[in-house]
C-alpha positions as CSV (number, residue, x, y, z in Angstrom):
1,M,0.0,0.0,0.0
2,R,2.8,2.4,0.9
3,S,4.3,1.8,-2.6
4,N,1.0,2.6,-4.3
5,F,0.7,5.9,-2.3
6,W,4.2,6.8,-3.4
7,R,3.3,6.2,-7.1
8,I,0.2,8.2,-6.8
9,G,2.1,11.1,-5.2
10,V,4.7,11.1,-8.0
11,A,2.0,11.1,-10.7
12,L,0.3,14.0,-8.9
13,C,3.5,16.0,-8.8
14,A,4.1,15.3,-12.4
15,L,0.6,16.7,-13.3
16,L,0.9,19.8,-11.2
17,T,4.6,20.8,-11.5
18,G,6.0,19.2,-14.5
19,V,8.1,16.6,-12.7
20,A,9.3,13.8,-15.0
21,A,7.0,10.8,-15.0
22,T,8.3,7.4,-13.9
23,A,5.8,4.9,-15.4
24,Q,6.9,3.1,-18.5
25,D,3.3,3.2,-19.8
26,V,2.7,6.9,-19.8
27,A,-0.8,8.1,-19.7
28,P,-1.8,10.5,-22.5
29,P,-1.9,14.2,-21.7
30,A,-5.1,15.7,-20.1
31,A,-7.0,18.3,-21.9
32,D,-5.1,21.1,-20.1
33,E,-1.6,19.4,-20.3
34,T,1.2,19.2,-22.8
35,L,3.1,15.9,-22.6
36,I,6.8,16.4,-23.5
37,Y,9.3,13.6,-24.3
38,V,12.9,15.0,-24.2
39,L,15.4,12.8,-25.9
40,R,19.2,13.0,-25.6
41,A,20.8,11.4,-28.6
42,G,23.9,9.3,-27.8
43,R,27.3,10.8,-28.3
44,F,30.6,9.6,-26.8
45,A,32.2,13.0,-26.5
46,G,30.4,14.9,-23.7
47,G,28.2,12.0,-22.9
48,G,29.0,12.1,-19.2
49,A,27.9,15.8,-18.8
50,K,25.0,16.4,-16.4
51,V,22.1,18.0,-18.2
52,W,19.0,19.4,-16.6
53,I,15.5,20.0,-18.1
54,A,13.6,23.1,-17.1
55,V,10.0,24.2,-17.8
56,N,9.5,27.9,-17.3
57,D,10.9,28.7,-13.9
58,Q,11.3,25.2,-12.6
59,T,14.0,22.6,-13.2
60,V,12.0,19.4,-13.4
61,A,14.2,16.5,-14.6
62,R,17.6,15.5,-15.7
63,L,18.6,13.9,-19.0
64,E,21.2,11.2,-19.4
65,N,23.2,10.3,-22.5
66,K,21.1,8.2,-24.9
67,G,18.2,8.6,-22.5
68,Y,14.8,10.3,-22.4
69,A,12.6,12.0,-19.8
70,V,8.9,12.5,-19.8
71,V,7.6,15.8,-18.6
72,R,4.0,17.0,-18.0
73,A,3.4,20.7,-18.1
74,K,0.3,22.8,-17.9
75,A,-0.6,23.9,-21.4
76,G,-0.1,27.5,-22.2
77,R,3.2,29.4,-22.1
78,I,5.9,26.7,-22.0
79,T,9.6,27.5,-22.4
80,L,11.7,24.4,-22.3
81,N,15.4,24.6,-21.8
82,L,18.3,22.4,-21.1
83,A,21.2,23.6,-18.9
84,S,24.5,22.3,-17.7
85,I,26.8,24.1,-15.2
86,G,24.9,27.3,-15.7
87,F,25.0,27.3,-19.5
88,V,21.8,27.1,-21.5
89,L,22.4,24.3,-24.1
90,A,19.1,24.6,-26.0
91,A,15.8,26.3,-25.6
92,T,12.4,26.3,-27.4
93,A,8.8,27.4,-26.9
94,L,6.0,24.8,-26.9
95,D,3.1,27.2,-26.4
96,D,-0.6,26.4,-26.5
97,R,-0.6,22.7,-27.2
98,P,-3.4,21.5,-24.9
99,G,-3.9,17.7,-25.0
100,Q,-0.9,17.3,-27.3
101,T,2.4,15.3,-27.1
102,A,5.7,16.8,-28.3
103,Y,8.9,14.8,-28.9
104,I,12.0,17.0,-28.6
105,Q,15.5,15.7,-29.3
106,W,18.9,17.2,-28.4
107,R,22.5,16.1,-29.2
108,V,25.7,17.2,-27.5
109,G,27.3,20.0,-29.5
110,E,24.0,21.2,-31.1
111,L,22.7,24.6,-30.2
112,G,19.0,23.8,-30.5
113,F,16.4,21.1,-30.4
114,T,14.9,19.0,-33.2
115,E,11.2,18.2,-32.9
116,L,10.5,14.6,-34.0
117,D,7.4,13.0,-35.2
118,A,5.9,10.3,-33.0
119,T,7.1,7.4,-35.1
120,A,10.7,8.5,-35.3
121,A,10.8,9.4,-31.5
122,R,9.3,6.0,-30.4
123,K,11.8,4.2,-32.6
124,A,14.7,6.1,-31.0
125,M,13.3,5.5,-27.5
126,E,13.4,1.7,-28.1
127,E,17.2,2.1,-27.9
128,F,17.2,4.7,-25.0
129,D,16.7,4.4,-21.3
130,Q,14.2,6.4,-19.4
131,T,15.9,8.8,-17.0
132,P,14.8,8.4,-13.3
133,P,13.0,11.4,-11.8
134,I,14.7,13.9,-9.6
135,D,13.9,14.0,-5.9
136,E,12.2,17.5,-6.1
137,T,11.8,20.4,-8.5
138,L,14.3,23.2,-8.2
139,P,14.4,26.9,-9.4
140,N,15.4,27.3,-13.0
141,N,18.4,29.7,-12.5
142,E,18.8,29.8,-16.3
143,Q,15.3,30.9,-17.2
144,V,16.3,34.5,-18.1
145,D,19.2,33.3,-20.2
146,A,16.8,31.1,-22.1
147,L,14.3,33.9,-22.6
148,M,16.9,36.6,-23.5
149,N,16.9,35.7,-27.2
150,F,13.4,35.3,-28.7
151,S,14.7,34.0,-32.1
152,R,16.3,31.1,-30.1
153,L,12.9,30.1,-28.9
154,G,11.5,30.1,-32.5
155,F,9.8,33.5,-32.5
156,D,10.4,35.7,-35.5
157,V,9.7,39.2,-34.1
158,D,12.3,41.4,-35.8
159,E,12.3,43.2,-39.1
160,V,15.1,44.7,-41.2
161,V,14.8,48.4,-41.5
162,T,16.1,51.0,-43.9
163,D,14.9,54.1,-42.1
164,R,17.1,54.9,-39.1
165,P,16.8,57.6,-36.5
166,S,19.1,60.5,-36.2
167,P,20.0,62.6,-33.1
168,D,18.0,65.8,-32.7
169,S,17.5,68.5,-30.2
170,G,15.5,66.2,-27.9
171,H,17.2,62.9,-28.4
172,A,20.5,61.0,-28.6
173,V,20.8,57.9,-30.7
174,L,22.6,54.7,-29.5
175,T,23.8,52.2,-32.1
176,I,24.6,48.7,-30.9
177,F,26.1,46.4,-33.4
178,R,27.9,43.0,-33.9
179,R,30.9,42.0,-35.9
180,K,31.4,38.6,-37.6
181,E,32.5,36.7,-34.5
182,A,30.4,33.7,-33.3
183,E,28.3,33.6,-36.5
184,Q,26.3,30.6,-35.2
185,L,24.9,32.6,-32.3
186,N,22.5,35.5,-31.9
187,F,22.1,37.9,-29.0
188,G,18.9,39.5,-27.8
189,V,19.3,43.2,-26.8
190,W,17.2,44.7,-24.1
191,Y,16.4,48.1,-22.7
192,E,15.2,48.6,-19.2
193,D,11.5,48.1,-20.0
194,R,11.4,46.3,-23.4
195,Y,13.1,44.0,-25.9
196,L,14.9,45.9,-28.7
197,G,15.8,43.1,-31.1
198,T,18.1,40.2,-31.7
199,L,21.4,40.6,-33.4
200,F,23.0,38.1,-35.7
201,A,26.6,38.5,-36.8
202,N,27.1,41.7,-38.8
203,Q,23.8,43.3,-37.7
204,G,23.0,46.4,-35.7
205,L,20.1,48.3,-34.1
206,D,19.5,51.9,-33.2
207,V,17.5,53.3,-30.3
208,A,16.6,57.0,-29.8
209,L,17.0,58.1,-26.2
210,P,16.0,61.2,-24.2
211,P,18.9,62.8,-22.4
212,G,19.9,61.1,-19.1
213,E,20.8,57.7,-17.8
214,H,19.7,54.4,-19.4
215,Y,20.6,50.7,-19.0
216,F,20.9,48.0,-21.6
217,M,21.4,44.2,-21.2
218,S,22.3,41.2,-23.3
219,G,23.9,37.9,-22.8
220,Y,24.6,34.3,-23.8
221,V,26.7,32.7,-21.2
222,G,25.8,35.0,-18.3
223,S,24.7,38.5,-19.1
224,T,26.2,41.9,-19.9
225,L,24.9,45.2,-18.5
226,M,25.8,48.6,-20.0
227,K,24.9,52.1,-18.6
228,A,24.6,54.9,-21.0
229,T,24.4,58.6,-19.9
230,V,23.6,60.5,-23.0
231,E,23.1,64.1,-24.3
232,A,20.6,65.2,-26.9
233,G,22.0,65.7,-30.4
234,K,24.8,63.2,-30.1
235,H,25.3,59.7,-31.5
236,Y,26.8,56.9,-29.4
237,Y,28.1,53.5,-30.3
238,A,28.6,50.1,-28.6
239,W,29.7,46.7,-30.0
240,F,29.6,43.1,-28.8
241,D,32.9,41.6,-27.7
242,V,32.4,37.8,-27.8
243,G,34.7,35.5,-25.9
244,G,36.3,32.9,-28.0
245,M,36.2,30.0,-25.6
246,V,33.2,30.3,-23.3
247,L,31.1,32.6,-25.5
248,R,30.7,35.3,-22.8
249,V,29.6,38.6,-24.4
250,K,30.2,42.1,-23.3
251,M,28.7,45.3,-24.7
252,M,31.7,47.7,-25.2
253,P,31.3,51.5,-25.7
254,I,33.3,53.2,-28.5
255,A,35.3,56.2,-27.5
256,Q,35.9,59.2,-29.7
257,N,39.5,58.3,-30.3
258,E,38.3,55.0,-31.7
259,A,36.4,56.6,-34.6
260,K,38.6,55.1,-37.3
261,Q,38.1,51.6,-35.9
262,R,34.4,52.2,-35.5
263,D,34.1,53.2,-39.2
264,E,35.9,50.0,-40.3
265,W,33.6,47.9,-38.2
266,L,30.5,49.6,-39.4
267,K,31.4,48.8,-43.0
268,G,30.8,45.2,-42.1
269,V,27.3,45.7,-40.8
270,T,25.0,44.3,-43.4
271,G,21.6,45.3,-41.9
272,Y,19.8,47.0,-39.0
273,V,16.8,45.5,-37.2
274,R,14.0,46.6,-34.9
275,V,11.1,44.9,-33.3
276,D,8.1,44.2,-35.5
277,E,5.3,45.2,-33.1
278,S,2.7,43.2,-35.0
279,A,4.7,40.0,-34.2
280,M,4.8,40.6,-30.5
281,T,2.1,38.2,-29.5
282,P,0.7,37.9,-26.0
283,R,2.9,34.9,-25.3
284,V,6.0,36.9,-26.4
285,R,4.9,39.8,-24.2
286,E,4.6,37.4,-21.2
287,R,8.2,36.5,-21.6
288,E,9.2,40.1,-22.2
289,A,7.7,41.0,-18.8
290,I,9.7,38.2,-17.1
291,V,13.0,39.5,-18.5
292,T,12.3,43.2,-17.9
293,D,11.3,42.5,-14.3
294,W,14.6,40.8,-13.8
295,I,16.5,43.6,-15.5
296,H,14.9,46.1,-13.2
297,S,16.3,44.2,-10.2
298,V,19.7,44.1,-11.8
299,V,19.7,47.8,-12.5
300,E,18.8,48.5,-8.9
301,R,21.7,46.5,-7.8
302,A,24.0,48.3,-10.3
303,K,22.9,51.6,-8.8
304,A,23.7,50.3,-5.4
305,G,27.2,49.4,-6.6
306,T,26.9,45.6,-6.4
307,V,26.7,44.8,-10.1
308,D,29.4,45.6,-12.6
309,Y,28.7,47.3,-16.0
310,T,30.3,48.9,-18.9
311,E,29.6,52.6,-19.3
312,I,28.9,55.1,-22.0
313,T,29.4,58.7,-20.9
314,P,28.6,62.0,-22.6
315,A,32.3,62.1,-23.7
316,H,31.6,59.0,-25.9
317,G,29.3,61.0,-28.1
318,F,30.0,61.8,-31.7
């Protein structure tokens, strides 16, 4: 009897919190659930690395090499991410799939998931072992990193622009751009209260700002914060410095004595982007609110002197 109560308890937790199921014969999803099979394709290199599965703000399961986990989540906004030692390995959105089952596969070295059809997934799982459940759910410390880049989640919310703002008597303009490094990656750029766009290699974006103090954030492995104190009528520039080994990024201001280098870099920028407001669906807005709430807390800590940041000053203006 005690064993039966334990099984019932685990099943109930799986239903309410997304904990990985343990039964080999998995019940179909309820009308308000999404059932998710997460598969880790076998690979010798990196096969021993610990990988954790998170749904929204909770870490709900772990994933072993050549194994799979079964996760139940409440249908609606679902951000699924894999993480290892603080690094988001892959992330995707599985929104609004009530009563549906999704089969998601990841392989070491890949930067994203592959969604499989049921036939291919079940054939693969014949060779895989089901990963045992974790003892309890944990906070997903990588949630913001997973949400930082909307295109990584599968949302196409940016548009390429030809009309660009210019500084005027009431505004400065800040241009943030990327060079060609880390071409396989893309970085979301955030203002204090909104998403500004995602930059691929050799892309840039502009933002018009009233005079005063402003904060910007981005990241990939960890995050980068930049403070910009600007004056109307001036143009400011910052670029992404991307670490070669661990892919840490840093927004770097460009000083006036670096104008020649700036001009050379800007020649390589092939396009400028901005948010396509018509593509910012309610589900995307929900995620935007999560990130901006977190950015507000980081900015407050920066103002208190407990968070480092790079800095643009009026002297950086052109």
